N, C-alpha and C positions, 0 to 999 in steps of 0.2 A: 886138188890144191885149191881150185876155185871154190869148191863146196866148203872146205874148211874155213876159208876167209869169210864167206857169207855167214856161216854159222857163228864165227867169232864176232862179226859185225852185229848180227842179230842179238847175240848175247849181251854185247856192250850196250845196245839201245835198251834192252830189257832191264839191265841193271840201272840205267839212268832213270827209266820210268819208275822203277821200284823205289829208287832214292827220292824222286820227286814226290811220289805218293806218300812216303813216310814223312817227308818234310811237311807235306800238307796236313797229314794227320796230326803231326806234332804241333803245327800252328793252330789247328782247330782245337786241339786239347788245351793248348796254352791259352787260347782266347776264351774258351768256355769254363775253364777251371780256375786257373790262378788269378787273372784280372778280376773276374766276377766276385770271387770271394773277398779279395782285398777291397773292392769298391763297397761292398755291403758293410765291411768292418769300418771303413772310413765314414760311411753314412751313419752307422750306429754310434760312432764316436764323435758326431758333429756337436759343436758347443750349443748350450741352451740359449734360446732367445729371451729377451726381456719384454715384459708386458705388465700393465696395471691390472690389479685384481681387487675384488671386493668379496667380503663374506656374506653369505645369505643369512639374513637376520629377520626376526619378527618385528614388525613395525605397526604403529598406529595408522589405520587407514580410514579416512573419513568417508562413510558410505552415504550415498544420497540417491534419491529416485528422480529421474528427469521427467519433467512434465511440460506441457505446452498450455499457454494461457494468453490472456489479454489484459492490457492495462486499462483501468477504469478510473474516472475522477473520484476523489475522496468524497466530495459532496457535489450535487447538482441541484440548482434551484431555478425555477421558472418564475421570474418576477412578473406580477400582474397588478394592474391598477385596482384600487378599492372603490373608486367612484367612476361614473361615466363622464366622458367629456372629450373635447377635441385636443389632440396633441399639439402643444405650442412649440416645444423644442426638445430635441434629442441630443444629449451631451456626450454619448459614447457610441462606439461602433464595434464591428466584429474584431475580436482579438485584443481589444483594449483591456489593460489591467485596471481594476477598480478596487478601492478600499471600502471597507464596511461603512455603510451610511452615506456613501458618496452619492450625489445627485445624478440620476440617470435620465429621467424624463420629467418634463413639466407640462401639465395640462393648462388649458385656458382657465384663469382664476376669476374673471369678472363676475360671473353668476354666483360663485361661492362667496365672494366678498360682500355682495349685496345681501345674501342670506345672513351673514354674520352681523351686518349692520342692523338688519331687521330684528334679529334676536336680541341685540344690545338694547334697542329701543323698547322692546317688550319687557325686558328686565327692568329698565329704568322706570317704566310706567307702573309696574307692580310694586317697586320699592317706594315710589312717590306716594302711593295710596296710603301708606302707613308712616310716611315721614322718614324713610331710611335712604341711605346711599347705596349705590349698586354693589359696592364692595364691603358692606357692613357684615359683621360677624353675627349671624342669626342666633348662634348659641348664647350670645350675651344680650339679646334683645329682651327688654322688660315690656311685655305686652300691655301692662297696666299704665304705661307711660305713653301709649299711643293716643293721639288727639281724639280719635273716635271714642276710645274707652274713657278717656278723661271727661269728655262731654257727657256721656251717659252716667258716669260716676257722680258728676255734679248734680245731674237731674235726680238721681237716686238719693243723694244726700239731702237735697231740698225737700223731696217728698217725705223722707223720714223725719225731718225737722217739723214739717207741717203736721204730720200725724201726731207727733209728740205734743205740739202746741194745742191741737184740737182735743187731744185726750185730757189735757189740763183744764181746758175751757169746759169740756163736757162734765168734768167733776164738779164744777161750780154752776152747772146747769145754764151755761151761757150760750152753748150751741146745742143743736139737736143731735141725736144719735145718728141720723142719716148722714150728716156732714162728717162725722167721725168715720163712718163706714166708707164714705167717698174718699177720704184722705188715705185710709188703709189700702183701698184698691189702687190708688195712685202710687203707693209705695211698691206694691207688687208689680205694677206695670213698669215702673222705673227699674226695679231689680231685674226683670226679664230683659229689658232693653240693654242693661249693663252686661248681662251674661251673653246676650246676642252680640254685643260689641266685642267682647273677648273672643268669641268664636269667629267673628269676622276677621279679627287680627290674625288668629291662627290660620284662617283660610288664606289671608294675604301672604303670610309667611310661607305656607305651602306652595302658593303660586310663585313666589319668588324663587323657591327651590326648583320648581319646574322650569321657570324661565332661565335659570342658571344652567340647568342640564341641557336645555335646548341651545343655549349659547355655546356651551362646551362642544356639543355635537356639531354645530355649524363651524366652529373653529377647527375641529378635527377634520371635518369634510374639506375645509380649505387647505389644511396641511396635507391631506391625501392627494391633492393635485400634484404634489411633488413625490415622485417615485424614487426611492433611495435603495442602494445595494444592500441586500439582506446579509451579505458576507463578502469577504475579500476574495477575489478570483479574477478569471478572465471571462470576457464576454464571448460566449460560444455562438449565440445567434441574436440577431436584431430583427424584430418582426413588424415594426411600425416606422412611420416617417412623420415629419411635421404635417399637420392638417388631417391626419387620420382620426376618425371618431372611434373611440373604444368604449366598450361596455365594462361595467364593474366586473372584475375577476378575469378579464381577457388577458392572456399571456402577451407580453410585449418584448421581453428579453430573457435570455438564459445565461446564467452565470455558473461557472464550474471552478472548483478548487482543485489544483494540481499538486499540492504538496501536503501530505504524501499522496502518491497514487495507490490505487488498490489493484494488486496483481491477483486476478481471479483464475484459478485453474482447478484441476481435479486429479487425484491419485487413484490408481487402480485399487480394486477391492483388497488385494493381497497386502497393500501397504496401509490400509485404512486404520488398522489397530496400532500402527506405529506412529501415525501422525498425531502431533500434540501441539497445543498452543505454546508459543515462545520459540519454536524451532526455527533455525536459520534457513533462508531460501536465497540462493544465489541466482539473481535474475539477470538475464542477458537479452538485450534487444539487438545488439550487434556483436557477433561472435568475435570480432577483432578487438573489441573494447573490453576492458575489465568489467566483471560483473558488479552489480549493486547488491549489497547485502540487505535483505528484507527480513521481516519476522512474521511468522504465522500469527495472525490476530483474531481470525474468525474461522470456525469450522462448522460446516452444515451438520445438523443433528441426524441426518439420514442419508443413505446412499441413493444414488439415482438407479432405479431398477433397470432402465433400458441400457445404460452404459456400464453398469456395475462399477461405479466410481464414486468417490467422496469429494465434494467440492470444498474448497477453502479459499481464504483471502489472506494476503500478506501486504503489509504497508511498505511501499518502496519510497525511500527518500528522493525528493525531487526539488530541492531548494533552488536550483538554478533554472527550473522549468524547461530543461532541455528535452525531457520526455513528454510526449503527447498522449492523450487518451486514444484508445482504439488500436494502439500498436500491438502487434504480435510479439510475444516474448517466450523464451524458454526459461525454465527454472529448475534448479537442483535443490530439492528438499533434503536437508541433512537429517537422515534418520538415525544414524549412529556416528557419533563424532570420533570414536576411538576403538574401532574393531581391530584386533590383532591378526595380522596375516604375514606370510612369508613373501618377500618381495625382492626383486633385483632391478637394477637400472635397465631402461629400455635398450640402451646400447649393447647390453650383454646378451641380448636374445637375437637370434637370426632365424629366418623362416625360408624354407625352400620346399616347393611342391606340397604345401600345406602342413609340413612338419616343422615344429619349432625346436630349436636346439640352443644349447649354451656350450662354451668351452669350460669344462670342469677340470680343475687341477687336483690330481691325486698323486702323492709321493713325488712331487716335482715334475710330473708329466701331464700334458694337456691332452684331453680326449673329448670327443663330442658326446654330449649327454642330451638325449631326447627328453623334453619336458612337456607338461600340460599347464597352460596358463589360464588365468581368469580375467579379472578386471584390469583396466589400464587407466593411467592418468597421464599428465604431461611428461613425466620422466620416470615412471615406475610401472612394473608389470607384476601382477600377483602370480605367485607360483602355487599351483594346486597339487602337482605331482611331479616327481623326478628329482627333487632336491630336498635337502634337509637343512635345518638351522646349523650354521657353522661351516657348511660347504663353501669352497672357494671357487669362484668363477672369474673368467677374464672380463674386464670392464668393456673392452672393445671386441665384439665378436668377429668383426671383419679382419682383425689382425691376428686371430688365433689360427694355430695349425698344430697338427699332431706331433708330439715329441716333447723333449725336455724343455722346461720353461723356468725362468727366474722371475718370481712374482714381486713386483713393487707395489706396496699397498697405497691405495688412494687415500689422500688426506681428507676427502669429503665423506660424509655419511652416505650409505647406500642410496638413500632417497635423493641425494643431491649429486651423486657421482655421475657421470654420463653427460647430461645437458647443463648441469650447474644451475638448474632452475628450482624454484620452490615448488613443493608438491601441490598439485591441484586436487580438487575433490573428484573422486571416482563416482561414476554414475551407473545406475541400473536402468537401461532403456526400458520403455514401456512394452516393447515387444517381447521381453523375457517373461 
């Protein structure tokens, strides 16, 4: 009896264990079967999210080569005195702005003024010898009216009259032949003296011309005691002070012209055939400030053999004189103003572990697309491989995710979508 009860009890517990095990299996089956399938269906049926999208399009891309160079003055002149003397006064100093012909330095004038007075006296003496004023027009001078010539002309006329009278008397045998010959000789002497007087006047006229040239030279020497600015610009250096004795031709000041400035740089050999006069150069001294637009104005006729580069110069506007000579500057030389490339906004591209991707929309679903990019500017990236014209990508790559998407089109052009900035010039660095 006891054995039967034990068996019955053991069978009851076995049945309970079997029922619990079946319930556990049923629970496991229900957990891995029914709920999982329904969750996947719910996920697959999730509503699409909204995102801005743009179409990949072919755009004009301004291509330039980035170079490094230095700003030089447009013109530099070293002012030097033309005469020797002691500096009396200096009217400008370092950094002063001077206009063309403005007085810079004055030398002691006393010695030069005395030389002018001496030349004036010599000229007056030469003019007085033939009865002229110092300012007389020599081209209108009648040398036969000179007192010396008039005197000899009168002597000649008297000698000719005497000879004529003697010839008449000789015809009547009143005087001897010797007296006639003597009168004829007197005429010849008077004629020679008259010609000599004419030559003397010519000599005096020539001497007057010499004295006038000497006076002009002395006046010019006096004027050269004042050194004036050969051009408008800034005083870059001052080399003398009052009391300094300078020699003729000795540099005393340096003046530079800063508008425009000359941007001097060089492009690598591979760009030398594309470089041309008139091309724009965007010059930057401060990367935070907008560039200044210059124009290529001079190109070297030959490449530098050592650096394999071609030198050029571009004129940089500097009307406000805010830029100084010697500044280092980078320049973007525009080689092609309108090259056609595929481009997307920078915000559409994401990079992870060196791989660049975009969210490409195909048949209403967003998927990641690996791309290969090229040049970049402030708001665009060139697409070399992975996309085609007309493809749709999400504007904001950080908001993209795999699955259905409703695309709202950006009202901006692809080059303006993303940052809303105007496109900048792309550059080809020299290291490429």
